[in-house]
C-alpha positions in Angstrom: -28.7 68.3 107.4 -29.0 69.6 104.1 -27.2 72.4 101.7 -28.3 73.5 98.8 -32.0 74.3 97.0 -34.3 71.4 95.6 -36.5 72.6 92.8 -39.8 71.5 91.6 -41.1 69.1 94.0 -44.4 70.7 95.2 -46.8 68.0 94.0 -44.6 65.1 95.2 -44.6 66.9 98.7 -48.1 66.8 98.9 -48.5 63.6 98.1 -45.4 63.1 101.0 -47.9 65.0 103.5 -51.0 62.8 102.5 -49.3 59.6 103.3 -46.8 61.3 106.5 -47.5 64.7 108.1 -48.4 68.0 107.6 -45.2 69.1 108.7 -43.3 68.9 105.0 -42.7 72.4 105.2 -39.0 73.0 103.3 -37.1 71.1 100.5 -35.2 69.2 104.2 -38.3 68.4 105.8 -39.2 66.8 102.0 -36.0 64.8 101.4 -36.4 63.6 104.9 -40.2 62.5 104.6 -39.1 61.2 101.0 -36.1 59.3 102.7 -39.0 57.0 105.8 -40.6 56.1 102.4 -37.6 55.0 100.1 -34.5 54.6 102.4 -31.4 56.1 100.7 -32.9 55.6 97.6 -34.9 58.2 97.8 -32.6 60.6 95.4 -33.2 58.7 92.4 -36.6 58.0 93.2 -37.8 61.8 93.7 -35.5 62.9 91.1 -34.4 65.4 93.4 -33.4 68.7 90.8 -31.2 71.1 92.4 -27.7 71.7 93.4 -27.7 70.0 97.1 -25.9 67.9 99.8 -27.6 65.7 101.8 -26.5 64.4 105.2 -29.0 61.8 107.6 -27.9 60.0 110.5 -30.6 56.6 111.1 -30.4 56.2 114.6 -33.0 53.6 114.2 -30.3 51.8 111.6 -27.5 53.0 112.9 -26.2 54.4 109.8 -25.2 57.5 108.3 -26.2 58.5 104.7 -24.5 61.1 102.4 -26.4 62.2 99.1 -25.4 64.8 96.5 -27.3 66.0 93.0 -26.3 64.3 89.9 -23.6 66.7 88.8 -21.7 67.0 92.1 -22.1 71.1 92.0 -21.5 71.1 95.8 -17.7 69.4 96.7 -18.3 66.9 99.6 -14.8 65.6 100.7 -14.4 62.5 103.0 -11.9 60.2 104.6 -12.3 56.5 105.8 -10.7 55.9 109.1 -10.4 52.9 111.0 -12.2 54.6 114.4 -14.7 56.0 111.1 -15.7 58.0 108.8 -14.4 61.9 108.3 -16.1 64.5 105.6 -16.6 68.0 104.8 -17.4 70.2 102.7 -13.7 71.5 102.8 -10.2 69.6 102.9 -9.1 71.9 105.7 -11.9 70.4 108.2 -10.5 66.7 107.7 -6.8 68.5 107.9 -8.0 70.4 111.1 -9.5 67.1 112.6 -6.0 65.9 113.7 -6.2 62.6 113.2 -3.0 61.4 111.8 0.1 62.8 109.6 -1.3 63.8 105.9 0.7 62.9 102.9 0.8 64.6 99.4 -0.9 62.7 96.6 1.8 62.5 94.3 -0.3 61.4 91.4 -2.6 64.0 92.0 -0.1 66.8 92.1 1.2 65.0 88.5 -2.5 65.9 87.4 -2.6 69.3 88.9 0.2 70.4 86.3 -0.1 68.1 83.5 -3.9 69.4 83.2 -4.3 72.5 85.6 -7.3 69.9 87.4 -6.9 66.7 89.0 -8.5 64.0 87.6 -11.4 61.8 89.0 -11.9 61.9 93.0 -8.6 62.4 94.3 -7.6 65.6 96.4 -3.9 66.8 96.8 -3.6 64.7 100.1 -3.3 60.7 100.4 -6.9 59.4 102.0 -8.9 62.6 101.2 -11.4 62.1 98.3 -14.3 63.9 96.6 -17.2 62.3 96.8 -18.3 61.6 92.8 -21.2 63.4 90.9 -24.6 61.4 91.8 -23.5 59.6 94.8 -24.9 57.9 98.0 -22.7 57.3 100.6 -23.9 54.7 103.1 -21.6 54.3 106.3 -22.8 51.8 108.8 -21.4 48.6 110.7 -18.1 50.3 110.5 -17.6 50.7 106.7 -18.1 52.8 103.9 -20.0 52.2 100.5 -20.8 54.3 97.2 -23.4 53.8 95.0 -23.8 56.3 91.7 -27.7 56.9 91.3 -27.0 58.1 88.0 -24.7 58.3 85.1 -25.4 60.2 82.2 -26.6 58.8 78.8 -26.1 60.4 75.7 -29.1 59.4 73.0 -27.8 61.5 70.2 -31.3 61.7 68.4 -30.7 62.4 65.1 -34.7 62.1 63.7 -34.7 65.0 65.3 -35.0 68.5 63.5 -32.6 71.2 65.0 -35.5 73.4 65.1 -37.3 71.0 66.9 -34.6 70.3 69.5 -34.3 73.7 70.0 -37.8 74.0 70.8 -37.2 71.6 73.6 -34.2 73.1 74.9 -36.3 76.5 75.2 -39.1 75.3 76.6 -37.3 73.2 79.8 -34.9 76.1 80.0 -37.8 78.6 80.4 -39.3 76.0 83.0 -35.4 75.8 84.6 -34.9 79.4 85.4 -38.7 80.4 86.5 -38.1 77.6 89.3 -35.1 79.7 90.4 -35.9 82.8 90.6 -37.5 83.4 94.1 -39.5 87.0 94.7 -38.8 86.7 98.6 -34.7 87.3 97.7 -32.3 89.9 96.1 -32.6 87.2 92.9 -29.5 88.8 90.1 -28.1 87.4 87.1 -24.4 87.6 85.9 -24.5 89.3 83.1 -21.0 89.7 80.7 -20.7 89.8 76.8 -21.2 86.3 76.4 -23.4 83.7 75.2 -24.2 81.9 78.3 -25.6 84.6 80.8 -27.4 86.2 77.3 -29.0 82.8 77.1 -30.7 82.9 80.8 -31.7 86.5 80.7 -33.5 85.8 77.4 -35.4 82.3 79.0 -36.6 84.9 81.9 -40.3 85.7 81.3 -40.3 88.8 79.5 -42.3 90.6 82.4 -40.4 90.1 85.4 -37.0 91.0 83.3 -37.8 94.9 84.6 -37.6 93.6 88.0 -34.2 91.8 88.0 -31.2 93.3 89.1 -28.5 91.7 86.9 -24.3 92.4 87.6 -21.5 92.7 85.5 -17.7 93.4 86.3 -14.7 94.1 84.3 -11.9 96.3 83.7 -13.8 99.5 82.4 -14.3 99.6 79.0 -14.0 96.4 78.3 -16.2 94.6 75.8 -18.0 92.6 78.4 -18.9 95.7 80.2 -20.0 97.9 77.5 -21.8 94.6 75.7 -23.9 93.7 79.5 -24.6 97.6 79.1 -26.3 97.5 76.1 -27.9 94.1 77.1 -29.3 95.5 80.0 -30.1 98.7 78.8 -32.6 96.9 76.4 -34.6 95.2 78.6 -34.5 97.3 81.5 -33.3 95.9 84.4 -31.6 97.6 87.5 -28.2 97.1 86.5 -25.1 97.4 88.8 -21.4 97.4 87.6 -18.2 96.8 89.7 -15.0 97.5 88.5 -12.1 95.2 88.6 -9.1 96.9 89.4 -5.7 95.1 89.2 -3.9 96.6 92.3 -6.8 95.4 94.5 -7.2 92.4 93.3 -3.6 91.3 94.4 -2.9 90.1 97.7 -4.1 89.4 100.3 -6.5 87.7 97.5 -4.7 85.0 96.2 -4.2 83.7 99.2 -7.9 83.9 100.1 -8.7 82.2 96.8 -6.0 78.9 97.5 -7.1 78.6 101.1 -11.0 78.7 100.0 -10.3 76.1 97.6 -8.0 73.8 99.6 -5.1 74.6 96.8 -6.5 72.1 94.6 -7.5 74.7 91.7 -5.2 77.2 90.0 -7.3 80.0 90.4 -5.5 83.3 91.3 -6.9 84.7 88.0 -10.5 84.8 90.1 -8.4 86.6 93.0 -10.7 89.2 91.9 -13.6 87.9 93.6 -13.3 88.4 97.0 -13.5 92.7 96.7 -15.9 91.6 94.1 -18.8 89.9 95.8 -17.8 91.6 99.1 -19.1 94.3 97.1 -22.1 92.7 95.1 -23.6 91.3 98.4 -24.9 94.7 99.4 -27.1 94.3 96.4 -27.9 90.9 96.1 -28.8 87.4 97.7 -28.4 84.8 95.2 -26.8 85.2 91.4 -28.0 83.0 88.6 -25.1 82.3 85.8 -24.7 80.4 82.8 -22.7 77.7 85.1 -20.1 75.5 82.2 -23.0 75.7 79.3 -19.9 76.9 76.9 -19.7 73.1 77.5 -22.4 71.3 77.9 -24.7 73.1 75.3 -21.8 75.5 72.7 -19.4 72.3 72.8 -16.4 74.4 73.6 -14.1 71.1 73.5 -15.9 69.8 70.1 -14.0 70.8 67.4 -13.2 69.3 64.0 -10.4 66.4 65.4 -12.8 65.6 68.6 -15.6 65.2 65.9 -13.4 63.5 63.6 -11.7 61.0 66.1 -12.1 57.3 65.7 -11.4 55.8 69.3 -10.3 56.2 72.9 -7.1 56.2 71.4 -7.3 59.7 69.5 -8.9 61.3 72.1 -6.6 60.7 74.2 -3.6 62.1 72.2 -6.0 65.1 71.5 -6.1 65.5 75.7 -2.1 64.8 76.1 -1.9 67.7 73.1 -3.6 70.2 74.6 -1.7 69.8 78.0 -0.3 73.0 79.8 2.8 70.8 81.0 3.6 68.6 78.2 6.3 65.7 79.8 8.8 67.5 78.0 8.5 70.2 80.3 7.5 68.5 83.5 10.8 66.6 83.3 12.3 70.3 83.2 10.5 71.7 85.8 10.2 68.8 88.5 13.9 67.4 90.1 14.7 64.0 88.5 13.4 61.4 91.3 10.0 63.1 91.7 9.4 63.6 88.6 10.4 59.6 87.8 7.7 59.0 90.6 5.0 60.6 89.1 5.7 60.8 84.9 3.5 57.9 84.4 0.0 59.4 86.6 -1.2 62.1 83.7 -1.5 59.3 81.3 -2.6 56.3 82.8 -5.4 59.1 84.2 -6.8 59.6 81.0 -7.0 56.3 80.6 -8.8 55.8 83.2 -11.5 58.4 82.5 -12.1 57.8 78.8 -13.3 54.1 79.6 -16.5 55.4 80.3 -19.5 53.8 78.3 -20.2 56.5 76.3 -20.6 55.8 72.5 -19.3 58.6 70.3 -16.1 59.9 70.8 -17.1 63.4 70.7 -19.4 62.4 73.3 -16.7 60.7 75.2 -14.9 63.6 75.2 -17.3 66.5 76.8 -18.6 63.7 79.2 -14.5 63.5 80.6 -14.5 67.2 80.5 -17.3 68.2 82.6 -16.7 65.1 85.0 -12.9 66.4 85.2 -12.4 69.4 84.6 -15.5 71.4 85.1 -16.5 69.6 88.1 -12.9 70.1 89.6 -12.7 73.8 89.0 -15.6 75.8 87.7 -18.3 74.1 90.2 -15.6 74.9 92.9 -15.4 78.6 91.5 -18.8 78.7 91.4 -19.7 77.4 95.0 -16.7 77.7 97.2 -15.5 80.8 95.9 -18.6 82.9 95.6 -20.7 81.1 98.0 -18.9 82.5 101.0 -20.0 85.8 99.8 -23.7 85.2 97.7 -25.8 82.2 96.7 -25.3 80.8 93.5 -28.0 79.5 91.4 -27.4 77.5 88.2 -30.5 76.8 86.1 -28.1 75.0 83.2 -27.9 71.9 85.4 -31.4 71.4 85.5 -32.2 67.8 85.7 -35.2 68.4 82.8 -32.8 70.3 80.6 -29.8 69.0 80.9 -31.5 65.8 79.7 -32.4 67.5 76.6 -29.0 68.4 76.0 -27.7 65.0 76.5 -30.2 64.2 73.3 -28.7 66.8 71.2 -26.2 65.2 68.6 -22.4 66.7 69.2 -22.3 68.2 65.8 -25.3 70.7 66.7 -23.4 71.5 70.0 -20.3 72.0 68.2 -19.6 75.8 67.4 -22.0 77.1 69.2 -24.3 76.3 66.6 -27.7 74.8 68.4 -27.0 77.6 71.1 -27.2 80.0 68.4 -30.7 78.7 67.4 -31.8 78.4 70.9 -31.2 82.4 71.8 -32.8 82.9 68.3 -35.7 81.1 69.7 -35.6 83.1 73.1 -35.5 86.3 72.3 -34.4 87.1 68.8 -34.1 91.2 69.5 -31.1 89.8 72.2 -29.5 87.7 69.4 -28.8 91.1 67.6 -26.5 92.2 70.3 -23.2 91.8 69.6 -21.3 88.6 71.2 -18.3 89.4 73.0 -15.7 86.3 71.5 -16.5 88.0 67.7 -18.0 91.4 68.1 -20.6 90.6 65.7 -24.0 90.1 66.2 -24.9 86.7 67.9 -27.3 85.8 65.0 -24.4 86.8 62.1 -23.7 83.5 60.0 -21.5 81.1 61.6 -18.7 82.2 58.6 -18.5 85.0 59.8 -18.3 84.5 63.7 -15.3 82.3 62.3 -13.7 85.5 60.1 -14.4 87.8 63.9 -13.0 85.1 66.3 -9.9 85.0 63.7 -9.6 88.5 63.8 -9.7 89.0 67.2 -7.1 86.5 68.0 -4.8 88.3 65.2 -5.1 91.0 67.2 -4.4 89.7 70.6 -1.2 88.0 68.5 -0.4 91.2 67.0 -0.3 92.8 70.8 1.6 90.4 72.4 4.1 90.7 69.2 4.7 94.0 69.4 4.8 93.7 73.5 7.6 91.4 72.9 9.4 93.2 70.0 9.6 96.8 71.7 10.6 94.9 75.1 7.6 96.5 76.8 7.7 99.6 75.5 4.3 98.9 73.4 1.7 97.9 75.3 -2.2 97.6 73.8 -4.3 96.9 76.7 -6.5 93.7 76.1 -10.2 94.9 76.4 -10.9 91.5 75.4 -11.0 89.8 78.8 -13.0 92.0 81.9 -9.8 90.4 83.9 -6.3 90.1 82.1 -4.9 89.3 84.8 -2.0 87.6 82.1 -1.0 90.9 81.5 -1.1 92.7 85.0 1.4 89.9 85.4 3.6 91.5 82.6 2.7 95.1 83.5 1.2 96.0 86.7 3.9 96.3 89.3 2.4 94.5 92.4 1.7 91.4 90.5 4.7 91.4 89.3 6.2 92.1 92.3 3.7 89.5 94.1 4.5 86.7 91.5 8.8 87.1 92.0 8.3 87.3 95.5 6.3 83.8 95.5 8.1 81.6 93.4 11.6 83.0 93.1 12.2 83.2 97.1 15.0 81.7 98.2 12.6 80.4 101.1 9.8 78.9 98.1 8.2 75.6 99.5 8.3 74.6 95.9 12.5 73.8 95.5 12.0 70.9 97.4 9.9 69.5 93.9 10.8 71.7 91.3 13.8 73.7 89.7 13.7 77.0 90.5 15.6 78.1 87.1 13.6 76.8 84.8 10.5 78.2 87.0 12.7 81.3 86.8 12.9 81.3 83.1 9.1 80.8 82.8 8.6 83.6 85.1 10.9 85.8 82.6 9.7 84.8 79.4 6.2 85.8 80.4 7.1 89.1 81.5 9.4 90.1 78.5 6.9 88.4 76.1 9.0 85.9 74.9 6.0 83.1 75.5 3.3 83.3 77.2 3.1 81.1 80.0 0.7 82.5 82.3 -1.4 79.5 82.8 1.7 78.1 84.1 2.3 80.5 86.4 -0.9 80.3 87.6 -0.5 76.6 88.3 3.0 77.6 90.4 1.8 80.3 92.4 -0.7 78.3 93.4 0.9 75.2 94.3 3.5 77.5 95.7 0.7 79.3 98.3 -0.8 75.9 98.9 2.5 74.2 100.6 3.3 77.3 102.9 0.1 77.2 104.0 -1.2 73.5 104.2 2.2 71.7 104.7 4.7 74.1 105.9 2.3 76.4 107.8 4.8 79.1 106.7 1.7 81.2 105.9 -1.2 81.5 108.4 -5.3 81.2 106.6 -6.1 84.9 105.3 -9.3 86.4 107.5 -12.0 85.3 104.8 
């Protein structure tokens, strides 16, 4: 069994066909013949390039082999049982096997609130884990073993100039994008006002751009939509715009998001996905996006403080300072007995993650964010959510392209520095179109970018201040976000009602763990503008819906 897609193996396939049989016609055939030749380590030997999960049942050797791609783009969950091994692409399938009573993993709950994701390979249920990236799980003779066949090796190349590294990135990215453009399918590129989609479409060969479909979405007249339309017009693509509506994205779609992601990812803000891609799949089969390039290449998390960190202790302090729920807030949120049981877990998990053998502190910080936050949230949003409607294709995690990224010094990845150089290499004309975060040309000087970012953040702070001081009478719509769910929770009647009905109900399941008076304070402070708590409300909504669906059974699964 195989789920996913492998790219660029044609020469290897010809060699295998010569040695085995002429029946090697597709990805699954190739993997099976590679397994026959190399055994379970065929993934490493063939250097498979793509997003995939491969399951091989070897009847001769009486063993089961499960292998995933380098980055764990598609999750596989498993549970070891005395009578065998349970595995599935979603946790709910294992729960429905009915083999035992499932208990909440309290340390995973602590991570969920402390960080907004679950570190490592835990899930919200004890005994169920997600397969680590680049892993080969072998089940034989009643026991399971897991071997990781690849680890990211950051080797910053300070001897090569920025322009030369940008050239290497451009060449490998063009190859990566070209491999994934299948002319037999309706291929589309998710186009926004950001850098990731701009670089992606710039890497498409110019003669092929006019045959592309580009998709943008967001509230009418938001910056993302307007800039995407300008990019599409300049390239002559078939452009599709689907508006996002506050009323349309509320119930039952938040419940759908929680159900599809097994409640482990605070993604209520992605409730627009179902109505959006339900419409989009009428026009396209595969959507490509610049998945997580803002972290891997643009240095989203590598700020001055990270670059100046001397050791793992300082990195741990930075991570702790960025938590949505601090220790003090978690002590106020959770009931005393429960908090005492979970309070030490977040610090322990940070220390474990930062124990990875990565030398440069900034690279180690990026490794932590990719291995935990990106893998446990963005990958799930791309695969588990979107792939219920259309196939996704992330060229940003091409094997060869990522290997070049690992050679870029963190100082060049910080603040979009080499990313800007890459875009200008790929297409100087596209680099002249404004960038959503600054509303300045993407190739504007870096110092001017900082001014633009400062101005945009200042506008957002001013709007929140006016809303608070006027007690909600002065409301400036946020055009900077394509889906301003944080504002909807404040100003949209349906979203306000959904939030209050879910969290403040006397029958709320979360009352068993949390103090409802504190939750009510968070909701009221956010609604009135006294404070900004949307991220925390997002986590609380997700956990409450998760408890109703997966623990209490009081909320039936949505029809999805």
